[in-house]
Wavefront OBJ file of the C-alpha trace (Angstrom):
o trace
v 8.232 1.101 -6.427
v 8.782 4.951 -5.856
v 7.282 5.752 -2.613
v 8.153 9.451 -3.670
v 5.759 10.727 -0.219
v 7.895 8.693 2.656
v 6.508 5.428 4.214
v 4.098 5.002 7.057
v 3.254 2.362 8.869
v -0.631 1.201 7.952
v -3.356 -1.321 8.045
v -4.330 -3.547 4.996
v -4.731 -6.360 3.547
v -3.657 -4.891 0.307
v -0.575 -3.988 1.514
v 2.852 -3.765 0.978
v 1.391 -1.084 -1.415
v 1.756 2.238 -3.101
v -1.013 4.434 -3.618
v -1.794 5.355 -6.992
v -0.880 8.520 -8.154
v -4.449 9.479 -8.853
v -5.589 8.758 -5.401
v -7.155 11.741 -3.428
v -4.716 13.825 -1.593
v -5.723 12.975 2.084
v -4.758 9.541 1.061
v -1.161 10.584 0.164
v -0.615 10.233 -3.626
v 2.650 7.660 -4.195
v 3.842 6.923 -0.204
v 4.408 3.331 0.377
v 2.694 1.662 3.041
v 3.360 -1.199 5.175
v 2.052 -3.276 7.814
v 3.425 -4.076 10.928
v 1.894 -6.849 11.850
v 2.482 -9.728 8.989
v -0.153 -11.900 10.484
v -2.678 -10.292 8.543
v -1.048 -10.389 5.301
v -3.016 -11.798 1.883
v -3.153 -11.956 -1.632
v -7.062 -11.703 -1.622
v -6.365 -7.669 -0.130
v -7.042 -4.875 -2.732
v -7.457 -1.425 -2.709
v -8.674 0.693 -5.315
v -6.297 3.489 -4.558
v -3.294 1.002 -3.941
v -0.805 -1.321 -6.232
v 1.135 -3.702 -4.393
v 4.779 -3.736 -4.469
v 5.447 -7.434 -4.428
v 3.214 -10.289 -6.924
v 1.721 -12.608 -4.268
v 3.110 -15.929 -5.112
l 1 2 3 4 5 6 7 8 9 10 11 12 13 14 15 16 17 18 19 20 21 22 23 24 25 26 27 28 29 30 31 32 33 34 35 36 37 38 39 40 41 42 43 44 45 46 47 48 49 50 51 52 53 54 55 56 57
């Protein structure tokens, strides 16, 4: 995990995640995203511009 562009609260079942370097600039490549509410956490979540920071068990 590098999080070279900071960490930001966000919504999405793919989180916690890092925005991949190849993502569009408006998505903050290199930033880490996290949810403030863990009730939406799911291992099924994914996004083409992010990479999970921790594996699902």
